PDB file of N, CA, C and O in Angstrom:
ATOM      1  N   MET A   1    -158.740  79.045-238.555  1.00  0.00           N
ATOM      2  CA  MET A   1    -158.720  78.151-239.479  1.00  0.00           C
ATOM      3  C   MET A   1    -158.503  76.631-238.959  1.00  0.00           C
ATOM      4  O   MET A   1    -159.114  75.678-239.443  1.00  0.00           O
ATOM      5  N   LEU A   2    -157.537  76.523-237.893  1.00  0.00           N
ATOM      6  CA  LEU A   2    -157.260  75.280-237.424  1.00  0.00           C
ATOM      7  C   LEU A   2    -158.430  74.991-236.563  1.00  0.00           C
ATOM      8  O   LEU A   2    -158.756  73.814-236.719  1.00  0.00           O
ATOM      9  N   ALA A   3    -159.191  75.611-235.711  1.00  0.00           N
ATOM     10  CA  ALA A   3    -160.328  75.300-235.230  1.00  0.00           C
ATOM     11  C   ALA A   3    -161.558  74.886-236.050  1.00  0.00           C
ATOM     12  O   ALA A   3    -162.301  73.952-235.746  1.00  0.00           O
ATOM     13  N   ILE A   4    -161.675  75.582-236.990  1.00  0.00           N
ATOM     14  CA  ILE A   4    -162.819  75.014-238.162  1.00  0.00           C
ATOM     15  C   ILE A   4    -162.427  73.755-238.547  1.00  0.00           C
ATOM     16  O   ILE A   4    -163.219  72.813-238.577  1.00  0.00           O
ATOM     17  N   GLY A   5    -161.199  73.661-238.861  1.00  0.00           N
ATOM     18  CA  GLY A   5    -160.543  72.298-239.504  1.00  0.00           C
ATOM     19  C   GLY A   5    -160.780  71.078-238.456  1.00  0.00           C
ATOM     20  O   GLY A   5    -161.136  69.947-238.787  1.00  0.00           O
ATOM     21  N   ARG A   6    -160.558  71.447-237.339  1.00  0.00           N
ATOM     22  CA  ARG A   6    -160.773  70.268-236.323  1.00  0.00           C
ATOM     23  C   ARG A   6    -162.390  69.976-236.127  1.00  0.00           C
ATOM     24  O   ARG A   6    -162.862  68.839-236.110  1.00  0.00           O
ATOM     25  N   ALA A   7    -163.133  71.146-235.987  1.00  0.00           N
ATOM     26  CA  ALA A   7    -164.564  70.770-236.040  1.00  0.00           C
ATOM     27  C   ALA A   7    -165.223  70.044-237.155  1.00  0.00           C
ATOM     28  O   ALA A   7    -166.207  69.313-237.039  1.00  0.00           O
ATOM     29  N   LEU A   8    -164.501  70.357-238.382  1.00  0.00           N
ATOM     30  CA  LEU A   8    -165.038  69.551-239.601  1.00  0.00           C
ATOM     31  C   LEU A   8    -164.603  68.237-239.628  1.00  0.00           C
ATOM     32  O   LEU A   8    -165.214  67.413-240.308  1.00  0.00           O
ATOM     33  N   MET A   9    -163.566  67.911-238.939  1.00  0.00           N
ATOM     34  CA  MET A   9    -163.099  66.558-238.760  1.00  0.00           C
ATOM     35  C   MET A   9    -164.215  65.445-238.069  1.00  0.00           C
ATOM     36  O   MET A   9    -164.203  64.226-238.238  1.00  0.00           O
ATOM     37  N   THR A  10    -164.977  66.073-237.413  1.00  0.00           N
ATOM     38  CA  THR A  10    -166.200  65.046-236.970  1.00  0.00           C
ATOM     39  C   THR A  10    -167.358  64.996-237.817  1.00  0.00           C
ATOM     40  O   THR A  10    -168.333  64.303-237.527  1.00  0.00           O
ATOM     41  N   ASN A  11    -167.294  65.685-238.828  1.00  0.00           N
ATOM     42  CA  ASN A  11    -168.207  65.570-239.909  1.00  0.00           C
ATOM     43  C   ASN A  11    -169.731  66.140-239.250  1.00  0.00           C
ATOM     44  O   ASN A  11    -170.594  65.285-239.049  1.00  0.00           O
ATOM     45  N   PRO A  12    -169.998  67.406-238.965  1.00  0.00           N
ATOM     46  CA  PRO A  12    -170.834  67.750-238.290  1.00  0.00           C
ATOM     47  C   PRO A  12    -172.093  68.092-238.993  1.00  0.00           C
ATOM     48  O   PRO A  12    -171.944  68.216-240.209  1.00  0.00           O
ATOM     49  N   ASP A  13    -173.053  68.239-238.634  1.00  0.00           N
ATOM     50  CA  ASP A  13    -174.387  68.491-239.353  1.00  0.00           C
ATOM     51  C   ASP A  13    -174.642  69.975-239.213  1.00  0.00           C
ATOM     52  O   ASP A  13    -175.287  70.523-240.107  1.00  0.00           O
ATOM     53  N   CYS A  14    -174.210  70.678-238.196  1.00  0.00           N
ATOM     54  CA  CYS A  14    -174.148  72.053-238.201  1.00  0.00           C
ATOM     55  C   CYS A  14    -172.808  72.687-237.503  1.00  0.00           C
ATOM     56  O   CYS A  14    -172.337  72.155-236.498  1.00  0.00           O
ATOM     57  N   LEU A  15    -172.274  73.745-238.035  1.00  0.00           N
ATOM     58  CA  LEU A  15    -171.200  74.388-237.273  1.00  0.00           C
ATOM     59  C   LEU A  15    -171.658  75.675-236.798  1.00  0.00           C
ATOM     60  O   LEU A  15    -172.168  76.569-237.473  1.00  0.00           O
ATOM     61  N   ILE A  16    -171.365  75.662-235.293  1.00  0.00           N
ATOM     62  CA  ILE A  16    -171.440  76.960-234.433  1.00  0.00           C
ATOM     63  C   ILE A  16    -170.199  77.617-234.367  1.00  0.00           C
ATOM     64  O   ILE A  16    -169.171  77.157-233.870  1.00  0.00           O
ATOM     65  N   MET A  17    -170.372  78.902-234.982  1.00  0.00           N
ATOM     66  CA  MET A  17    -169.241  79.752-235.074  1.00  0.00           C
ATOM     67  C   MET A  17    -169.487  80.987-233.972  1.00  0.00           C
ATOM     68  O   MET A  17    -170.559  81.569-234.144  1.00  0.00           O
ATOM     69  N   ASP A  18    -168.838  81.375-233.099  1.00  0.00           N
ATOM     70  CA  ASP A  18    -168.737  82.471-232.348  1.00  0.00           C
ATOM     71  C   ASP A  18    -167.796  83.462-232.597  1.00  0.00           C
ATOM     72  O   ASP A  18    -166.674  83.248-232.138  1.00  0.00           O
ATOM     73  N   GLU A  19    -167.991  84.567-233.254  1.00  0.00           N
ATOM     74  CA  GLU A  19    -167.030  85.689-233.612  1.00  0.00           C
ATOM     75  C   GLU A  19    -165.891  85.255-234.376  1.00  0.00           C
ATOM     76  O   GLU A  19    -164.812  85.512-233.842  1.00  0.00           O
ATOM     77  N   PRO A  20    -165.842  84.631-235.548  1.00  0.00           N
ATOM     78  CA  PRO A  20    -164.722  83.989-236.047  1.00  0.00           C
ATOM     79  C   PRO A  20    -163.760  84.926-236.699  1.00  0.00           C
ATOM     80  O   PRO A  20    -162.637  84.629-237.105  1.00  0.00           O
ATOM     81  N   SER A  21    -164.336  86.089-236.747  1.00  0.00           N
ATOM     82  CA  SER A  21    -163.470  87.273-237.463  1.00  0.00           C
ATOM     83  C   SER A  21    -162.711  87.903-236.268  1.00  0.00           C
ATOM     84  O   SER A  21    -161.630  88.445-236.497  1.00  0.00           O
ATOM     85  N   GLU A  22    -163.153  87.871-235.145  1.00  0.00           N
ATOM     86  CA  GLU A  22    -162.361  88.699-234.165  1.00  0.00           C
ATOM     87  C   GLU A  22    -161.009  88.671-234.030  1.00  0.00           C
ATOM     88  O   GLU A  22    -160.458  87.593-233.809  1.00  0.00           O
ATOM     89  N   GLY A  23    -160.299  89.807-234.140  1.00  0.00           N
ATOM     90  CA  GLY A  23    -158.885  90.139-233.721  1.00  0.00           C
ATOM     91  C   GLY A  23    -158.073  89.570-235.102  1.00  0.00           C
ATOM     92  O   GLY A  23    -156.847  89.475-235.167  1.00  0.00           O
ATOM     93  N   LEU A  24    -158.869  89.268-236.024  1.00  0.00           N
ATOM     94  CA  LEU A  24    -157.851  88.940-237.391  1.00  0.00           C
ATOM     95  C   LEU A  24    -157.723  90.256-238.328  1.00  0.00           C
ATOM     96  O   LEU A  24    -158.430  91.263-238.301  1.00  0.00           O
ATOM     97  N   ALA A  25    -156.602  89.957-239.177  1.00  0.00           N
ATOM     98  CA  ALA A  25    -156.327  91.031-239.879  1.00  0.00           C
ATOM     99  C   ALA A  25    -157.213  90.869-241.114  1.00  0.00           C
ATOM    100  O   ALA A  25    -157.626  89.736-241.360  1.00  0.00           O
ATOM    101  N   PRO A  26    -157.543  91.868-241.906  1.00  0.00           N
ATOM    102  CA  PRO A  26    -158.520  91.834-243.080  1.00  0.00           C
ATOM    103  C   PRO A  26    -158.357  90.837-243.922  1.00  0.00           C
ATOM    104  O   PRO A  26    -159.271  90.076-244.240  1.00  0.00           O
ATOM    105  N   ILE A  27    -156.900  90.745-244.449  1.00  0.00           N
ATOM    106  CA  ILE A  27    -156.751  89.951-245.508  1.00  0.00           C
ATOM    107  C   ILE A  27    -157.186  88.287-244.903  1.00  0.00           C
ATOM    108  O   ILE A  27    -157.710  87.390-245.564  1.00  0.00           O
ATOM    109  N   ILE A  28    -156.818  88.256-243.608  1.00  0.00           N
ATOM    110  CA  ILE A  28    -157.117  86.735-243.065  1.00  0.00           C
ATOM    111  C   ILE A  28    -158.680  86.610-242.930  1.00  0.00           C
ATOM    112  O   ILE A  28    -159.105  85.457-242.996  1.00  0.00           O
ATOM    113  N   ILE A  29    -159.462  87.461-242.780  1.00  0.00           N
ATOM    114  CA  ILE A  29    -160.827  87.606-242.532  1.00  0.00           C
ATOM    115  C   ILE A  29    -161.448  87.213-243.818  1.00  0.00           C
ATOM    116  O   ILE A  29    -162.358  86.384-243.830  1.00  0.00           O
ATOM    117  N   GLN A  30    -160.965  87.814-244.997  1.00  0.00           N
ATOM    118  CA  GLN A  30    -161.445  87.550-246.410  1.00  0.00           C
ATOM    119  C   GLN A  30    -161.218  86.236-246.557  1.00  0.00           C
ATOM    120  O   GLN A  30    -162.286  85.634-246.673  1.00  0.00           O
ATOM    121  N   GLY A  31    -160.098  85.404-246.611  1.00  0.00           N
ATOM    122  CA  GLY A  31    -159.964  84.016-246.521  1.00  0.00           C
ATOM    123  C   GLY A  31    -160.878  83.110-245.764  1.00  0.00           C
ATOM    124  O   GLY A  31    -161.378  82.069-246.190  1.00  0.00           O
ATOM    125  N   LEU A  32    -161.035  83.667-244.534  1.00  0.00           N
ATOM    126  CA  LEU A  32    -161.922  82.875-243.690  1.00  0.00           C
ATOM    127  C   LEU A  32    -163.427  82.921-244.159  1.00  0.00           C
ATOM    128  O   LEU A  32    -164.139  81.917-244.161  1.00  0.00           O
ATOM    129  N   TRP A  33    -163.868  84.218-244.573  1.00  0.00           N
ATOM    130  CA  TRP A  33    -165.194  84.061-245.182  1.00  0.00           C
ATOM    131  C   TRP A  33    -165.200  83.365-246.674  1.00  0.00           C
ATOM    132  O   TRP A  33    -166.210  82.779-247.064  1.00  0.00           O
ATOM    133  N   GLU A  34    -164.367  83.433-247.246  1.00  0.00           N
ATOM    134  CA  GLU A  34    -164.554  82.480-248.506  1.00  0.00           C
ATOM    135  C   GLU A  34    -164.664  81.200-248.133  1.00  0.00           C
ATOM    136  O   GLU A  34    -165.602  80.567-248.617  1.00  0.00           O
ATOM    137  N   ALA A  35    -163.727  80.507-247.176  1.00  0.00           N
ATOM    138  CA  ALA A  35    -163.946  79.184-246.594  1.00  0.00           C
ATOM    139  C   ALA A  35    -165.330  79.018-245.762  1.00  0.00           C
ATOM    140  O   ALA A  35    -165.839  77.897-245.786  1.00  0.00           O
ATOM    141  N   ILE A  36    -165.778  79.724-245.256  1.00  0.00           N
ATOM    142  CA  ILE A  36    -166.921  79.690-244.416  1.00  0.00           C
ATOM    143  C   ILE A  36    -168.196  79.726-245.829  1.00  0.00           C
ATOM    144  O   ILE A  36    -169.169  78.975-245.759  1.00  0.00           O
ATOM    145  N   SER A  37    -168.033  80.563-246.888  1.00  0.00           N
ATOM    146  CA  SER A  37    -168.816  80.515-247.861  1.00  0.00           C
ATOM    147  C   SER A  37    -168.913  79.205-248.600  1.00  0.00           C
ATOM    148  O   SER A  37    -169.942  78.759-249.107  1.00  0.00           O
ATOM    149  N   THR A  38    -167.718  78.638-248.602  1.00  0.00           N
ATOM    150  CA  THR A  38    -167.715  77.416-249.501  1.00  0.00           C
ATOM    151  C   THR A  38    -168.283  76.174-248.754  1.00  0.00           C
ATOM    152  O   THR A  38    -168.692  75.169-249.336  1.00  0.00           O
ATOM    153  N   LEU A  39    -168.268  76.349-247.387  1.00  0.00           N
ATOM    154  CA  LEU A  39    -168.931  75.320-246.469  1.00  0.00           C
ATOM    155  C   LEU A  39    -170.419  75.385-246.675  1.00  0.00           C
ATOM    156  O   LEU A  39    -171.025  74.317-246.764  1.00  0.00           O
ATOM    157  N   LYS A  40    -170.991  76.376-246.749  1.00  0.00           N
ATOM    158  CA  LYS A  40    -172.095  76.728-246.791  1.00  0.00           C
ATOM    159  C   LYS A  40    -172.719  76.290-248.108  1.00  0.00           C
ATOM    160  O   LYS A  40    -173.817  75.739-248.186  1.00  0.00           O
ATOM    161  N   LYS A  41    -171.910  76.588-249.157  1.00  0.00           N
ATOM    162  CA  LYS A  41    -172.403  76.074-250.774  1.00  0.00           C
ATOM    163  C   LYS A  41    -172.486  74.593-250.672  1.00  0.00           C
ATOM    164  O   LYS A  41    -173.320  73.972-251.332  1.00  0.00           O
ATOM    165  N   GLU A  42    -171.544  73.931-249.765  1.00  0.00           N
ATOM    166  CA  GLU A  42    -171.573  72.498-249.926  1.00  0.00           C
ATOM    167  C   GLU A  42    -172.787  71.767-249.001  1.00  0.00           C
ATOM    168  O   GLU A  42    -172.864  70.544-248.886  1.00  0.00           O
ATOM    169  N   GLY A  43    -173.626  72.617-248.427  1.00  0.00           N
ATOM    170  CA  GLY A  43    -174.819  72.198-247.671  1.00  0.00           C
ATOM    171  C   GLY A  43    -174.556  72.207-246.189  1.00  0.00           C
ATOM    172  O   GLY A  43    -175.421  71.608-245.550  1.00  0.00           O
ATOM    173  N   LEU A  44    -173.729  72.655-245.590  1.00  0.00           N
ATOM    174  CA  LEU A  44    -173.325  72.703-244.227  1.00  0.00           C
ATOM    175  C   LEU A  44    -174.192  73.774-243.646  1.00  0.00           C
ATOM    176  O   LEU A  44    -174.313  74.853-244.227  1.00  0.00           O
ATOM    177  N   SER A  45    -174.883  73.476-242.362  1.00  0.00           N
ATOM    178  CA  SER A  45    -175.635  74.447-241.772  1.00  0.00           C
ATOM    179  C   SER A  45    -174.751  75.080-240.903  1.00  0.00           C
ATOM    180  O   SER A  45    -173.872  74.364-240.424  1.00  0.00           O
ATOM    181  N   ILE A  46    -174.782  76.431-240.540  1.00  0.00           N
ATOM    182  CA  ILE A  46    -173.706  77.179-240.028  1.00  0.00           C
ATOM    183  C   ILE A  46    -174.624  78.069-239.149  1.00  0.00           C
ATOM    184  O   ILE A  46    -175.554  78.691-239.663  1.00  0.00           O
ATOM    185  N   LEU A  47    -174.369  78.125-237.871  1.00  0.00           N
ATOM    186  CA  LEU A  47    -174.915  79.134-236.810  1.00  0.00           C
ATOM    187  C   LEU A  47    -173.889  79.988-236.520  1.00  0.00           C
ATOM    188  O   LEU A  47    -172.875  79.567-235.962  1.00  0.00           O
ATOM    189  N   LEU A  48    -174.032  81.219-236.850  1.00  0.00           N
ATOM    190  CA  LEU A  48    -172.938  82.244-236.853  1.00  0.00           C
ATOM    191  C   LEU A  48    -173.214  83.468-236.056  1.00  0.00           C
ATOM    192  O   LEU A  48    -174.185  84.166-236.350  1.00  0.00           O
ATOM    193  N   VAL A  49    -172.384  83.796-235.013  1.00  0.00           N
ATOM    194  CA  VAL A  49    -172.614  84.835-233.977  1.00  0.00           C
ATOM    195  C   VAL A  49    -171.316  85.844-234.627  1.00  0.00           C
ATOM    196  O   VAL A  49    -170.115  85.588-234.710  1.00  0.00           O
ATOM    197  N   GLU A  50    -171.960  86.884-234.975  1.00  0.00           N
ATOM    198  CA  GLU A  50    -170.802  87.914-235.461  1.00  0.00           C
ATOM    199  C   GLU A  50    -171.230  89.359-235.516  1.00  0.00           C
ATOM    200  O   GLU A  50    -172.294  89.757-235.991  1.00  0.00           O
ATOM    201  N   GLN A  51    -170.272  90.107-234.971  1.00  0.00           N
ATOM    202  CA  GLN A  51    -170.700  91.582-234.769  1.00  0.00           C
ATOM    203  C   GLN A  51    -170.446  92.296-235.798  1.00  0.00           C
ATOM    204  O   GLN A  51    -171.044  93.371-235.845  1.00  0.00           O
ATOM    205  N   ASN A  52    -169.631  92.003-236.784  1.00  0.00           N
ATOM    206  CA  ASN A  52    -169.459  92.646-238.063  1.00  0.00           C
ATOM    207  C   ASN A  52    -170.638  92.325-238.990  1.00  0.00           C
ATOM    208  O   ASN A  52    -170.654  91.298-239.668  1.00  0.00           O
ATOM    209  N   ALA A  53    -171.729  93.332-238.999  1.00  0.00           N
ATOM    210  CA  ALA A  53    -172.802  93.195-239.675  1.00  0.00           C
ATOM    211  C   ALA A  53    -172.747  93.079-241.156  1.00  0.00           C
ATOM    212  O   ALA A  53    -173.392  92.198-241.724  1.00  0.00           O
ATOM    213  N   HIS A  54    -171.873  94.082-241.929  1.00  0.00           N
ATOM    214  CA  HIS A  54    -171.636  94.194-243.306  1.00  0.00           C
ATOM    215  C   HIS A  54    -171.199  92.709-243.654  1.00  0.00           C
ATOM    216  O   HIS A  54    -171.802  92.103-244.540  1.00  0.00           O
ATOM    217  N   LEU A  55    -169.927  91.995-242.809  1.00  0.00           N
ATOM    218  CA  LEU A  55    -169.591  90.817-243.283  1.00  0.00           C
ATOM    219  C   LEU A  55    -170.495  89.709-243.124  1.00  0.00           C
ATOM    220  O   LEU A  55    -170.657  88.895-244.033  1.00  0.00           O
ATOM    221  N   ALA A  56    -171.036  89.640-242.124  1.00  0.00           N
ATOM    222  CA  ALA A  56    -172.212  88.662-241.986  1.00  0.00           C
ATOM    223  C   ALA A  56    -173.438  88.438-242.971  1.00  0.00           C
ATOM    224  O   ALA A  56    -173.863  87.343-243.338  1.00  0.00           O
ATOM    225  N   LEU A  57    -173.961  89.787-243.353  1.00  0.00           N
ATOM    226  CA  LEU A  57    -175.131  89.973-244.087  1.00  0.00           C
ATOM    227  C   LEU A  57    -174.617  89.518-245.385  1.00  0.00           C
ATOM    228  O   LEU A  57    -175.516  89.351-246.209  1.00  0.00           O
ATOM    229  N   LYS A  58    -173.399  89.264-245.816  1.00  0.00           N
ATOM    230  CA  LYS A  58    -173.091  88.888-247.226  1.00  0.00           C
ATOM    231  C   LYS A  58    -173.227  87.045-247.237  1.00  0.00           C
ATOM    232  O   LYS A  58    -173.165  86.342-248.246  1.00  0.00           O
ATOM    233  N   LEU A  59    -173.406  86.619-245.954  1.00  0.00           N
ATOM    234  CA  LEU A  59    -173.291  85.312-246.155  1.00  0.00           C
ATOM    235  C   LEU A  59    -174.586  84.557-245.590  1.00  0.00           C
ATOM    236  O   LEU A  59    -174.780  83.413-246.001  1.00  0.00           O
ATOM    237  N   VAL A  60    -175.441  85.092-244.720  1.00  0.00           N
ATOM    238  CA  VAL A  60    -176.257  84.446-243.869  1.00  0.00           C
ATOM    239  C   VAL A  60    -177.829  84.322-244.784  1.00  0.00           C
ATOM    240  O   VAL A  60    -178.013  85.229-245.596  1.00  0.00           O
ATOM    241  N   ASP A  61    -178.628  83.540-244.697  1.00  0.00           N
ATOM    242  CA  ASP A  61    -179.893  83.215-245.158  1.00  0.00           C
ATOM    243  C   ASP A  61    -180.711  83.936-244.140  1.00  0.00           C
ATOM    244  O   ASP A  61    -181.672  84.503-244.662  1.00  0.00           O
ATOM    245  N   TYR A  62    -180.643  84.061-243.085  1.00  0.00           N
ATOM    246  CA  TYR A  62    -181.532  84.618-242.030  1.00  0.00           C
ATOM    247  C   TYR A  62    -180.697  85.096-240.841  1.00  0.00           C
ATOM    248  O   TYR A  62    -179.703  84.547-240.367  1.00  0.00           O
ATOM    249  N   VAL A  63    -181.435  86.493-240.361  1.00  0.00           N
ATOM    250  CA  VAL A  63    -180.575  87.073-239.199  1.00  0.00           C
ATOM    251  C   VAL A  63    -181.452  87.278-238.091  1.00  0.00           C
ATOM    252  O   VAL A  63    -182.659  87.464-238.242  1.00  0.00           O
ATOM    253  N   HIS A  64    -180.831  87.247-236.885  1.00  0.00           N
ATOM    254  CA  HIS A  64    -181.529  87.364-235.730  1.00  0.00           C
ATOM    255  C   HIS A  64    -180.565  88.576-234.909  1.00  0.00           C
ATOM    256  O   HIS A  64    -179.424  88.334-234.517  1.00  0.00           O
ATOM    257  N   VAL A  65    -181.104  89.627-234.770  1.00  0.00           N
ATOM    258  CA  VAL A  65    -180.508  90.774-233.954  1.00  0.00           C
ATOM    259  C   VAL A  65    -180.951  90.569-232.294  1.00  0.00           C
ATOM    260  O   VAL A  65    -182.110  90.468-231.893  1.00  0.00           O
ATOM    261  N   MET A  66    -179.779  90.537-231.494  1.00  0.00           N
ATOM    262  CA  MET A  66    -179.970  90.318-230.168  1.00  0.00           C
ATOM    263  C   MET A  66    -179.578  91.635-229.324  1.00  0.00           C
ATOM    264  O   MET A  66    -178.693  92.320-229.838  1.00  0.00           O
ATOM    265  N   SER A  67    -180.087  92.064-228.157  1.00  0.00           N
ATOM    266  CA  SER A  67    -179.918  92.981-227.351  1.00  0.00           C
ATOM    267  C   SER A  67    -180.185  92.523-225.983  1.00  0.00           C
ATOM    268  O   SER A  67    -181.291  92.085-225.666  1.00  0.00           O
ATOM    269  N   LYS A  68    -179.162  92.616-225.130  1.00  0.00           N
ATOM    270  CA  LYS A  68    -179.337  92.354-223.838  1.00  0.00           C
ATOM    271  C   LYS A  68    -179.840  90.796-223.559  1.00  0.00           C
ATOM    272  O   LYS A  68    -180.547  90.460-222.608  1.00  0.00           O
ATOM    273  N   GLY A  69    -179.334  89.934-224.572  1.00  0.00           N
ATOM    274  CA  GLY A  69    -179.781  88.441-224.331  1.00  0.00           C
ATOM    275  C   GLY A  69    -181.039  88.215-224.998  1.00  0.00           C
ATOM    276  O   GLY A  69    -181.411  87.051-225.151  1.00  0.00           O
ATOM    277  N   GLN A  70    -181.779  89.223-225.436  1.00  0.00           N
ATOM    278  CA  GLN A  70    -183.133  88.891-226.160  1.00  0.00           C
ATOM    279  C   GLN A  70    -183.192  89.051-227.732  1.00  0.00           C
ATOM    280  O   GLN A  70    -182.547  89.981-228.216  1.00  0.00           O
ATOM    281  N   VAL A  71    -183.729  88.433-228.354  1.00  0.00           N
ATOM    282  CA  VAL A  71    -183.760  88.725-229.841  1.00  0.00           C
ATOM    283  C   VAL A  71    -184.818  89.726-230.124  1.00  0.00           C
ATOM    284  O   VAL A  71    -185.993  89.546-229.801  1.00  0.00           O
ATOM    285  N   VAL A  72    -184.384  90.776-230.729  1.00  0.00           N
ATOM    286  CA  VAL A  72    -185.240  92.043-230.685  1.00  0.00           C
ATOM    287  C   VAL A  72    -185.666  92.270-232.262  1.00  0.00           C
ATOM    288  O   VAL A  72    -186.391  93.213-232.577  1.00  0.00           O
ATOM    289  N   TYR A  73    -185.215  91.437-233.117  1.00  0.00           N
ATOM    290  CA  TYR A  73    -185.644  91.757-234.467  1.00  0.00           C
ATOM    291  C   TYR A  73    -185.229  90.184-235.302  1.00  0.00           C
ATOM    292  O   TYR A  73    -184.258  89.586-234.838  1.00  0.00           O
ATOM    293  N   SER A  74    -185.809  89.686-236.251  1.00  0.00           N
ATOM    294  CA  SER A  74    -185.563  88.807-237.198  1.00  0.00           C
ATOM    295  C   SER A  74    -186.214  88.899-238.211  1.00  0.00           C
ATOM    296  O   SER A  74    -187.422  89.133-238.264  1.00  0.00           O
ATOM    297  N   ALA A  75    -185.289  88.679-239.353  1.00  0.00           N
ATOM    298  CA  ALA A  75    -185.657  88.945-240.846  1.00  0.00           C
ATOM    299  C   ALA A  75    -184.620  88.273-241.838  1.00  0.00           C
ATOM    300  O   ALA A  75    -183.564  87.833-241.381  1.00  0.00           O
ATOM    301  N   LYS A  76    -184.865  88.201-242.991  1.00  0.00           N
ATOM    302  CA  LYS A  76    -183.668  88.055-244.172  1.00  0.00           C
ATOM    303  C   LYS A  76    -182.817  89.130-244.111  1.00  0.00           C
ATOM    304  O   LYS A  76    -183.049  90.213-243.573  1.00  0.00           O
ATOM    305  N   PRO A  77    -181.922  88.820-244.628  1.00  0.00           N
ATOM    306  CA  PRO A  77    -180.704  90.050-244.700  1.00  0.00           C
ATOM    307  C   PRO A  77    -181.125  91.111-245.423  1.00  0.00           C
ATOM    308  O   PRO A  77    -180.766  92.246-245.113  1.00  0.00           O
ATOM    309  N   GLU A  78    -181.958  90.867-246.502  1.00  0.00           N
ATOM    310  CA  GLU A  78    -182.273  92.081-247.344  1.00  0.00           C
ATOM    311  C   GLU A  78    -183.206  93.136-246.435  1.00  0.00           C
ATOM    312  O   GLU A  78    -183.041  94.355-246.383  1.00  0.00           O
ATOM    313  N   GLU A  79    -184.158  92.410-245.779  1.00  0.00           N
ATOM    314  CA  GLU A  79    -185.175  93.157-244.962  1.00  0.00           C
ATOM    315  C   GLU A  79    -184.304  93.877-243.973  1.00  0.00           C
ATOM    316  O   GLU A  79    -184.609  95.044-243.731  1.00  0.00           O
ATOM    317  N   LEU A  80    -183.229  93.335-243.346  1.00  0.00           N
ATOM    318  CA  LEU A  80    -182.562  94.289-242.141  1.00  0.00           C
ATOM    319  C   LEU A  80    -181.818  95.387-242.936  1.00  0.00           C
ATOM    320  O   LEU A  80    -181.903  96.520-242.461  1.00  0.00           O
ATOM    321  N   ARG A  81    -181.004  95.210-244.227  1.00  0.00           N
ATOM    322  CA  ARG A  81    -180.810  96.157-245.035  1.00  0.00           C
ATOM    323  C   ARG A  81    -181.403  97.426-245.168  1.00  0.00           C
ATOM    324  O   ARG A  81    -180.946  98.559-245.019  1.00  0.00           O
ATOM    325  N   ALA A  82    -182.800  96.895-245.558  1.00  0.00           N
ATOM    326  CA  ALA A  82    -183.835  98.200-245.622  1.00  0.00           C
ATOM    327  C   ALA A  82    -184.177  98.692-244.444  1.00  0.00           C
ATOM    328  O   ALA A  82    -184.780  99.760-244.548  1.00  0.00           O
ATOM    329  N   ASN A  83    -183.988  98.242-243.143  1.00  0.00           N
ATOM    330  CA  ASN A  83    -184.601  98.636-241.976  1.00  0.00           C
ATOM    331  C   ASN A  83    -183.526  99.569-241.116  1.00  0.00           C
ATOM    332  O   ASN A  83    -182.738  99.076-240.309  1.00  0.00           O
ATOM    333  N   ASP A  84    -183.602 100.867-241.383  1.00  0.00           N
ATOM    334  CA  ASP A  84    -182.756 101.939-240.986  1.00  0.00           C
ATOM    335  C   ASP A  84    -182.948 102.052-239.434  1.00  0.00           C
ATOM    336  O   ASP A  84    -181.998 102.437-238.752  1.00  0.00           O
ATOM    337  N   GLU A  85    -183.936 101.788-238.958  1.00  0.00           N
ATOM    338  CA  GLU A  85    -184.279 102.132-237.322  1.00  0.00           C
ATOM    339  C   GLU A  85    -183.526 100.851-236.630  1.00  0.00           C
ATOM    340  O   GLU A  85    -182.890 101.019-235.589  1.00  0.00           O
ATOM    341  N   ILE A  86    -183.632  99.472-237.295  1.00  0.00           N
ATOM    342  CA  ILE A  86    -183.026  98.740-236.307  1.00  0.00           C
ATOM    343  C   ILE A  86    -181.433  98.706-236.696  1.00  0.00           C
ATOM    344  O   ILE A  86    -180.716  98.106-235.895  1.00  0.00           O
ATOM    345  N   LYS A  87    -180.891  99.213-237.695  1.00  0.00           N
ATOM    346  CA  LYS A  87    -179.545  99.306-237.970  1.00  0.00           C
ATOM    347  C   LYS A  87    -178.822 100.335-237.087  1.00  0.00           C
ATOM    348  O   LYS A  87    -177.736 100.259-236.513  1.00  0.00           O
ATOM    349  N   SER A  88    -179.758 101.344-237.142  1.00  0.00           N
ATOM    350  CA  SER A  88    -179.345 102.500-236.304  1.00  0.00           C
ATOM    351  C   SER A  88    -179.415 102.482-234.862  1.00  0.00           C
ATOM    352  O   SER A  88    -178.594 103.129-234.212  1.00  0.00           O
ATOM    353  N   ASN A  89    -180.471 101.686-234.203  1.00  0.00           N
ATOM    354  CA  ASN A  89    -180.740 101.419-233.017  1.00  0.00           C
ATOM    355  C   ASN A  89    -179.732 100.262-232.367  1.00  0.00           C
ATOM    356  O   ASN A  89    -179.176 100.373-231.274  1.00  0.00           O
ATOM    357  N   TYR A  90    -179.633  99.276-233.154  1.00  0.00           N
ATOM    358  CA  TYR A  90    -178.582  98.103-232.714  1.00  0.00           C
ATOM    359  C   TYR A  90    -177.359  97.743-233.220  1.00  0.00           C
ATOM    360  O   TYR A  90    -176.479  97.070-232.683  1.00  0.00           O
ATOM    361  N   LEU A  91    -177.394  98.368-234.551  1.00  0.00           N
ATOM    362  CA  LEU A  91    -176.016  97.915-235.168  1.00  0.00           C
ATOM    363  C   LEU A  91    -174.967  98.967-235.363  1.00  0.00           C
ATOM    364  O   LEU A  91    -173.874  98.660-235.840  1.00  0.00           O
ATOM    365  N   GLY A  92    -175.259 100.214-235.009  1.00  0.00           N
ATOM    366  CA  GLY A  92    -174.374 101.364-235.279  1.00  0.00           C
ATOM    367  C   GLY A  92    -174.216 101.642-236.650  1.00  0.00           C
ATOM    368  O   GLY A  92    -173.220 102.281-236.989  1.00  0.00           O
ATOM    369  N   ILE A  93    -175.154 101.213-237.624  1.00  0.00           N
ATOM    370  CA  ILE A  93    -174.864 101.429-239.136  1.00  0.00           C
ATOM    371  C   ILE A  93    -175.724 102.682-239.583  1.00  0.00           C
ATOM    372  O   ILE A  93    -175.681 103.076-240.749  1.00  0.00           O
TER     373      ILE A  93
END
């Protein structure tokens, strides 16, 4: 939260976040996701890198799945939710 606060002090046009939920307790993750959701609702663009697909898909407008440094799939979240092959092959879902 401190890192996000520091980044927001610069009044950015885009907030880039790499694994913001990594290593956090579930209750802290919930609060963090609520804060990120609020920022999104306020119009801040966010580039989010997150391995927790269930969590990320609740927040994002568009998703890119990467494997070995290459984008292997791009779609809207609802399209990814319906694509069992991509979920199985790349996300372990």
